[in-house]
FIKE-500553 format. One record per residue (C-alpha): z negated, x, y negated. Coordinates in steps of 0.5 Angstrom, whole numbers, plus 500, padded with zeros to 3 digits. Example, Ala and Ser with C-alpha at 12.3 -4.5 7.8 and 13.67 -1.06 7.14 Angstrom:
<pts>
484525509 486527502 
</pts>
This chain:
<pts>
500500500 502503493 496503487 501498483 500493489 492495489 492493482 496486483 491484489 485486485 488481479 491475484 484475489 481471484 485465484 490466491 490460495 493459501 500455499 498449505 491448501 492442496 489437493 494431493 500429489 497429482 498436478 493439475 495442467 495449466 496451459 500457459 505462463 499467461 493462464 491464471 488458472 483456479 488451482 487448489 495447489 498453487 505455490 506461486 502466482 503469476 504477477 500482472 508484468 510484462 516481459 514487453 507491451 505484447 509479451 505474456 505474463 511471465 513474472 512469478 512470487 511465492 502465493 504466501 507473499 504476493 504483495 511485496 518481496 519479504 526482506 526480513 523475518 515475520 513480526 515481531 522479528 521484522 527489525 532483523 536486518 543484519 548478521 549482527 542483529 540475527 546474534 543479537 537477537 538470539 543472545 537476548 532471548 536464549 543466552 544459555 542454549 548451546 550454540 557451537 559444539 566440537 567433537 573432543 578427541 582424547 590423546 589416542 584420537 578416540 572420538 569423545 562427546 561434544 563440547 560447547 559454548 552458549 549463545 552468550 559465551 560466543 557473544 562474548 568471545 566475538 567481542 574480544 576477538 574484534 577487539 583485538 582486531 582493531 587494536 592490532 590495526 585491522 579496521 573496519 570495511 576491511 577484508 578478513 579470510 576465513 580459511 579451514 573446515 567448518 569449525 568453531 573458530 571460523 564462526 566466531 571470527 565471522 561474528 566478530 567481523 559482523 560486530 565490527 562491520 568488517 567483510 569476511 571472505 571464505 577461502 574452501 580449505 581444499 584450495 591450493 597455494 595458486 587459488 589462495 594467493 589470488 583470493 588474498 590479493 584479489 580481495 585485498 585481504 589484511 587478515 586470515 583466520 585459519 586452522 593449524 592444518 591450512 597454515 603451511 599452505 597459507 604461509 607458502 602464500 604469504 610472501 605473494 600477499 603483503 596485504 595480509 598484516 595478521 594470521 590468526 590460528 585455531 583448532 590447535 592442540 594442546 601445547 601445539 606452538 606456531 611455527 617459525 616464519 621466514 623473512 619473506 613473511 611480513 604478517 604476524 602469526 597469532 594464536 586465535 585465543 590470544 588475540 581474544 585475550 588482547 581484546 578482552 584487555 582492549 575492549 571496543 564497542 561494536 560498530 554495527 553494519 547497515 544492511 547496506 554493507 558488504 557482509 562477505 565475498 564468496 568466490 565462485 568455483 568456476 570451470 574456466 579462468 580465475 574464480 569470481 568474487 560475488 559480493 553479497 551485502 547483510 541484507 542479501 543474507 537476512 533476506 534469503 535467510 528469512 525466505 527459507 524461514 518464512 517457507 517452513 514456519 506457519 507462525 512464530 515458533 511453529 514449523 511446518 512438516 510433512 505430518 502437520 505443524 510442531 513447535 520449534 524448540 531452541 536447543 535443537 541440533 544442527 550438524 554442520 558439514 557442508 563447506 562453510 565457504 559455500 553460501 548454502 551452508 553459510 545462510 544455513 547457518 544464519 537461519 538455525 542461529 536465528 532460530 536458536 539451534 545448537 550447531 555441531 560440527 563434523 570433525 572434517 572427514 567425511 568417513 567419520 561423518 555417520 559417526 558425527 551423526 550418531 553421537 550428535 543425534 541431529 533434529 535437522 541435516 542439510 546436504 547435497 544430492 551426493 550424500 543422499 544417493 549414498 544413504 539410498 545405496 548404503 540402504 539398499 545393499 543393506 536390504 538386499 544382503 539380508 535373508 529373503 523374510 526380511 527383503 519380502 517384509 521390507 518391500 511390504 512396508 516400503 509399498 505401503 507407505 509408498 501408496 499413501 505418498 502417491 495419494 498425498 497422505 505425507 503420514 504414510 498411512 493407517 499402517 505407517 506406526 507399524 511399519 516405522 516400529 517393525 521395519 524402519 525403525 532399524 534403518 533409521 537408528 543408523 542413519 525423485 527416488 532418493 527423496 521418496 526413499 527418505 520420506 518412507 524410511 526415515 519418516 523424515 520431512 524432506 525438501 528440495 531447493 535450487 539456488 546459487 551463490 549470486 543469489 545469496 543462496 536459495 531461489 526456490 524450494 519445496 514446501 514441507 506439505 508438498 508431496 509431489 516430487 520432480 521439481 525444486 518448489 516454488 519462489 521464496 518470499 524473498 524473489 520473483 522468477 520470470 523465465 525469459 525466452 532462448 530462441 536458439 534453444 527453442 525454448 519459450 514462455 508460451 510454450 505449451 502445457 509448460 512454459 519454458 525459459 532462461 530462469 531469471 530472478 530479482 529481489 533483495 537477495 541479488 548480489 551486488 556484483 562481481 568483485 572488480 569485474 564490472 564486465 562479467 556483472 553486466 553478463 548476468 545482471 540487467 539494467 531491471 535488476 534481474 539476475 540471469 542464472 543460465 539455467 533453463 527451467 519450467 513451470 509445472 502445474 501449482 506454480 512449481 519451478 523445474 530445471 531441465 537444462 543449462 543455457 550455458 552448457 555448464 552443470 554441476 555433478 552430485 559431489 558439487 564440482 562443475 564441468 564444462 562439457 564442450 571443453 571435454 569434448 573438444 579434448 575427447 575429439 582428438 583421439 584418433 577414433 573419435 569424430 564426435 562426442 556428446 558428454 552428459 551429467 546428471 545433477 544427481 549422480 557423480 559421474 559423466 558418460 558420453 554418447 560417441 561417434 567413431 571416425 570410420 575413416 580410422 576405425 575400419 583400418 583398425 578394426 582390419 588389423 584385428 581381423 574385425 568386421 569392417 561393418 560400423 554399425 556392428 563395430 559400435 556393439 563390439 566391446 573390444 572397440 569400446 574398450 579401445 576407444 575408452 581407453 584413448 579418450 581415458 588417456 587423451 584426457 589425462 594428456 589435456 590436464 583433465 581432472 577426475 570428475 571430468 572424465 567420462 566413465 562410461 560410453 555408448 557408441 553410435 554410428 550415424 554422425 550428428 549433423 545439421 540434417 538430422 537436427 542434432 547440430 546448430 548451423 555453427 555446428 555445435 551439438 543441440 544438446 536438448 535435442 541429443 539427450 532427448 534422443 539418447 535418454 535411453 541410452 544415457 540412462 542404461 549407461 548410469 544403471 549400469 554404472 550403480 550396480 
</pts>
């Protein structure tokens, strides 16, 4: 133990508390980040590190791991340092457990059961594929593209890359030719593994991608043949099974990577400019996976749930439907591989997802807010359409379990078993407010997390035994967080009662930088190793983190699409009837709304021609005016090439312009977004409520 660690422990000993020991859902007040409070519900703790010589303490770590950031899994598995190690570890212990499952379909397209490859079979096949790649001239250190929906072939090639020190580069299956061509060239891909469904798109790109020498194709139907290529395509096409057979004939010894070797390059789906390739090492991904495991495991093989602890059983099922090209699903896959779970892939159509879930019956399911909202809406609609007696029974059962949650009783109270059997079992059989709903109706352990590609996925996560909601939990054991002042937005880490500032993260999960872009790397990664996320957070009592704003005014909608509101506002201001607008989006909802300031000089003549009042206040309440302005904005948006999710779905008309004098604009005449949101929160909520009816 270092002298620095000793000093930290001495400071922390007086207020450290086991993460599972909390008094319930009522959050106690904590005055500032500099305060060290005696709390029975501390999930993260303050470290004696200063932002400056005179600044307050701002660095927080998980209360379970304050002394040293975790880089791998708990003992006895602390030898695992790479993705290769993860798979080898599980293959040695559970070779016979089912690992990768694909749902079969008959000749008429009717879905059947899942068919499986065991861990041992996957390990053998990835060796054959990797050997085949080496035999075909793909060398260690080469970049290999992975281009398809989630599929067994995707993970087989990825595992082969790890076994032979190649770097995988995921491409979303929804990417068009321009993006695919750019990534192939920018990442200097030498091989691409893809499904037959996207092969046509890839073939259109290959004439511009001379570095690609080999294309491996999977997910082909029995008897289906590879298409011919033109003279402009120099790459050779192979069926994945043919490359595996070639490797079986020419076996090569594994070439395991080191923790610092590049594991993957994940291209972010930015809103402006070209995609950025985030470079992540094996050590990055293992550290983040270990952080999530440590947040849910209380001992080897023992999982913390909302209702106590239970044994983690190898072979429990997980359904993979979020894109493997996204770092979230990627690291979840690493974690479930470490846990020896069975991964069943959905068929690639979200409309058939619930049917796949019913067939697989997964024990674990990870998703994004949009799908949880769909489940919530679907169940709610079913309840509202039922007879009055059934509705009353549901309301009574729901209130009973909610009252137990409010008391901090995650079991649902004494009547939980009765209500589960009588009411909620029917909902469960078919598969904030939404999290509360899931906990009550499904009897599920629900955790919410926060992360980004550049941190190898998760930064913070709610703990399974925490009954409170409305936050993203505490830092994982693998990273530390500070809140840095943002003077322009009036956010300070000394704010009372809750410290606020830009969320900055440091630790073994932080990426190496953006591929071939040192300037962009320096914009987010400072000389002290802190990654500046651009998100604004606040510390709630108990060391829980809440996301409250975006520094760069770029946010993500519920479906995962990034939105730059200022770009959209600059389009809408071109409308003759629009003087100003404030575009707003909620990360738990899929649509944008806006507060619009009409231009009186254009509005009044327009109203006069229609024999409407000249009073601007009255016009702002007129549905005819609102419809006309909305139509004009939609037309301007289409003309400017706005995507569907970038178009606002509802507007509120406000007569008073934004100005410096009323505090709604900066001296450079930019809308103060936090103030605008606060001022119009009631109207924003009303628009969303109307949209969701």
